[in-house]
Every structure is written in C-alpha cells, then in structure tokens.
FIKOL-106586 format. One record per residue (C-alpha): x negated, y negated, z; residue in three letters. Coordinates in pm, whole numbers, plus 32768, in hexadecimal, padded with zeros to 4 digits. Example, Ala and Ser with C-alpha at 12.3 -4.5 7.8 and 13.67 -1.06 7.14 Angstrom:
BEGIN
7B3281C2830CAla7AA9806A82CASer
END
This chain:
BEGIN
C457036BF202UnkC33903E1F121UnkC2F20547F18CUnkC1BD056DF0B4UnkC0E604D6F1C5UnkC14205F5F2ADUnkC0BE06FCF1BBUnkBF6A0777F230UnkBEE407A8F0D0UnkBF28063CF077UnkBEBA058DF1B5UnkBDAF0482F18FUnkBDCE0493F015UnkBD1B037BEF5DUnkBE620317EEB4UnkBFA2026CEF22UnkC091038FEF5AUnkC1BB02A4EF68UnkC1B70287EDEFUnkC1F703FDEDD4UnkC31B040BEEC8UnkC41E03CCEDB7UnkC38B04EAECEAUnkC3A405E0EE0BUnkC4E00696EE76UnkC509071CEFD8UnkC6220806F03EUnkC68B08FFF144UnkC69D0A73F0FCUnkC74D0B9EF19BUnkC6D80CFFF1EFUnkC6C70DE7F0BFUnkC6CE0CC1EFCDUnkC5E50CEEEEA3UnkC5060BBDEE85UnkC43B0C40ED5FUnkC4700D6FEC84UnkC3A10E40EB97UnkC3630DB0EA3CUnkC4080C60EA84UnkC3970B56E98FUnkC38F0A41EA96UnkC23A09B5EAF6UnkC28808F2EC34UnkC1AC091EED64UnkC25C0959EEB3UnkC1FE08DAF00DUnkC29C09A1F128UnkC2F308ABF23CUnkC39409A8F326UnkC4190B0BF32CUnkC3850C51F2AFUnkC3840CEFF155UnkC30D0E39F0C1UnkC23D0E57EF84UnkC25F0F86EEA1UnkC1C00FEFED59UnkC24710EFEC62UnkC18111FFEBB4UnkC1B31258EA46UnkC288137FEAB2UnkC36F1292EB70UnkC2F912EBECD0UnkC2F011C2EDBCUnkC1CA1197EEA7UnkC1C610A6EFCDUnkC09C0FBBEFC5UnkC0F10F17F10FUnkC1B50E0FF1C7UnkC1870C96F1D6UnkC1EE0BA2F2E7UnkC21A0A2CF305UnkC0EB0975F277UnkC0AF0A6DF15DUnkC0A60A20EFE9UnkC1200B00EED0UnkC1590AE9ED5CUnkC00C0A3BED27UnkBF950B2FEC1AUnkC0AF0ADBEB2AUnkC07D096CEB7CUnkBF120988EB11UnkBF240A6EE9E1UnkC08F0A50E96EUnkC0C00BCAE959UnkC2070C6BE9CAUnkC2260CD0EB36UnkC1780E10EB9CUnkC2220E35ECEFUnkC36C0E22EDA6UnkC3900D49EEDDUnkC4BE0D93EFB8UnkC51F0CE8F0FDUnkC5190DB3F23DUnkC5A00C9CF319UnkC63D0B47F2FBUnkC54B0A35F2A0UnkC4F60910F1C3UnkC42408FAF088UnkC3B207E0EFA4UnkC36F0815EE31UnkC2930737ED5BUnkC270073EEBDEUnkC12607C8EB62UnkC0D2067EEAB9UnkC0E805C1EC03UnkC02506CEECBCUnkBF1006C5EBB9UnkBEFF054AEBCBUnkBEC7055CED43UnkBDCF0679ED1BUnkBCF605C2EC1EUnkBD0A0476ECDAUnkBCBC04FEEE35UnkBB7705BBEE7EUnkBC030612EFD5UnkBD3706BEEF47UnkBC6A0763EE33UnkBB7C07F6EF35UnkBCA10881EFFDUnkBD3A091DEEC8UnkBBEC09BBEE69UnkBBCF0A4EEFC6UnkBD380AC5EFBDUnkBD040B79EE73UnkBBB60C12EECFUnkBC440C8BF01AUnkBD610D39EF67UnkBC730DD5EE6CUnkBB980E5BEF83UnkBCC60EEDF036UnkBD430F91EEF6UnkBBE7101BEEB2UnkBBE610BAF00CUnkBD3E1151EFD8UnkBCE011D8EE81UnkBBB0127CEF1CUnkBC851318F02DUnkBD86139DEF36UnkBC711428EE5BUnkBB9914DAEF59UnkBC64150FF098UnkBD641619F0E2UnkBEBC15C5F16DUnkBE5015DAF2D9UnkBD3314E7F2B9UnkBDFA13F9F1DDUnkBEF913EAF2F7UnkBDE813A2F3F7UnkBD611289F31EUnkBEB911F1F2EAUnkBF1011F9F45EUnkBDC6114CF4ACUnkBE0A1044F3A4UnkBF660FFEF42DUnkBEF70FEEF598UnkBE850ED1F676UnkBDCD0EDBF7C6UnkBEB20F30F8E9UnkBECB0E1AF9E8UnkBE260E78FB2FUnkBD7C0FA9FA9DUnkBC0F0FC6FA49UnkBC2610BDF928UnkBD91110BF8D9UnkBE421075F7AEUnkBFB51058F760UnkC0921059F62DUnkC1C50F85F66EUnkC2D60FBBF61EUnkC2951133F607UnkC2891198F497UnkC3951273F3FDUnkC30D13B8F375UnkC3A41383F21CUnkC2FF122CF209UnkC1AB12BEF261UnkC1E413CDF15DUnkC22512C3F055UnkC0E81210F0BCUnkBFFF133CF0A0UnkC0A613FFEF88UnkC143152FF02AUnkC28E15B3F0B1UnkC32F154CF1F8UnkC32016B2F27BUnkC1A816B5F253UnkC1841578F321UnkC266160AF42FUnkC18C1740F43EUnkC0511673F468UnkC0F215A1F579UnkC14516E0F634UnkBFD71746F624UnkBF6315EDF699UnkC05815FBF7BAUnkBFDC1755F81EUnkBE7716D2F829UnkBEE015ADF902UnkBE6A14B4F7FEUnkBFB213F6F7E2UnkC0BE1385F8D4UnkC2171303F885UnkC29011E3F95CUnkC3B910F9F93AUnkC372102AF807UnkC21710B0F7B7UnkC14211D4F74EUnkC00311E1F81FUnkBEC01265F78AUnkBE1012E2F8C1UnkBCC4133AF81AUnkBCA0125DF6E7UnkBB281291F6F9UnkBB591407F6C4UnkBC4713D0F5A0UnkBB4C12E0F504UnkBA2F13D7F52DUnkBAFF14E9F48AUnkBB48140AF35FUnkB9D813ACF342UnkB96F1518F355UnkBA67157AF246UnkB9E11468F162UnkB87B14DCF19EUnkB8D71645F154UnkB96615E1F004UnkB82D1520EFB0Unk
END
C-alpha cells in the first residue's frame, strides 16, 4: 500500500503520489535508534508515521542541546533536502515507530509541482523559525528561573476538565529540562522545589500539573519587559 497518501504534508497534493512510492523507503525503528546524526551527508527528507523522536543540536564546544520532540505526523530532515548541506542535528528515537524517507530530488519535484505542499512547507519552516527566535530571546535575556517557566509553558497542554490548569505529560525529567534550557540538573531540581513550595505545580501519576500557568506567564512577560 502507498503510505505517502497518509502523510499530512502531502495530502491533496496536485501530483500523483503513486509515482513516488518506489522512490520512498518506509521502515520500523526501535527506541534509542539514531535516525539522523550530526554532519551526515545524506539529504533525504523523513516523514514520521508513528512513534516519538528527540531532536538535538550540538554547539561548537560539543555540548548537546535538546531542541524538542516530534511525534507521528512530523517531518524532519527538510533543510538538507532543500539546501544540500550536511545535517545540523541528531534525531534519536524515544519509542518504537515507523518512518518513511524520500530522496531530496523527489521531495523537491513534489514541492515545485504542488502549491499545496509548498505552502505547507513554507508554514512549517516559518513556524520553526519563529519558535527558534523565541527561544533565542529567552536564552539571551531571561535567567534560569524564567527560562524554566517558559519551557514548562511551551511543553504543556490544557488540563481536561480544568479551566486554567495545564499539564506536561509525561512529566519531564530534570536532566532533560536542563538540556533544553542550558543549565545543570541540580539547578532545575532547585527551581522545582521552589515551585512546589509556592503551590504552583502538582505531581500526579503520569503528569506534571501547572496550577497557575497564568502566573508563570506573567512572570516571564515581566522579566522580558524588565530587560527591555
């Protein structure tokens, strides 16, 4: 069966996707498997059909920073597919799943032939640029505490049945949060202790509850204003 039609980015494309099926390889992957690595010369684009992966970048000093996680329906590797430059990130599987890879030439053919797909790719890229701009701003002007608040808000979703509360599920490991915001695990643990003492977070089975996300948001906004 041609799986390209199930990929959200390619749906309703103004081209016959069947002709690209033979140029696309789909396979299963296991937890901790590296799907892409730094400086790889490959230029394929990857469509994540199921599972969850983590994306990391590496600084010049060799420190790895977590950019985030992706779930089924996501696309990665599109930058190398578009500009042909070696990979700038590592993508490692967190769970079992399935991924399809397509050569850059085929991806570009679809992109230039389908205004619908091109528009989605433009929106995908601009969305990522905006998110990176926000994170750069946070890392530049915010202290550790407020960077943690901002990251928790970004990771959270509204809690079902609650008017204001938000949840992060599964609850994030402290060392993972530290890698996201550029600090040590012990510093994150200390800030969590302070949040707990204020009654701003609650740990439940399978989730971290942000009880006053509005207050965390206002603190981040105030810190940004103070810097300005």
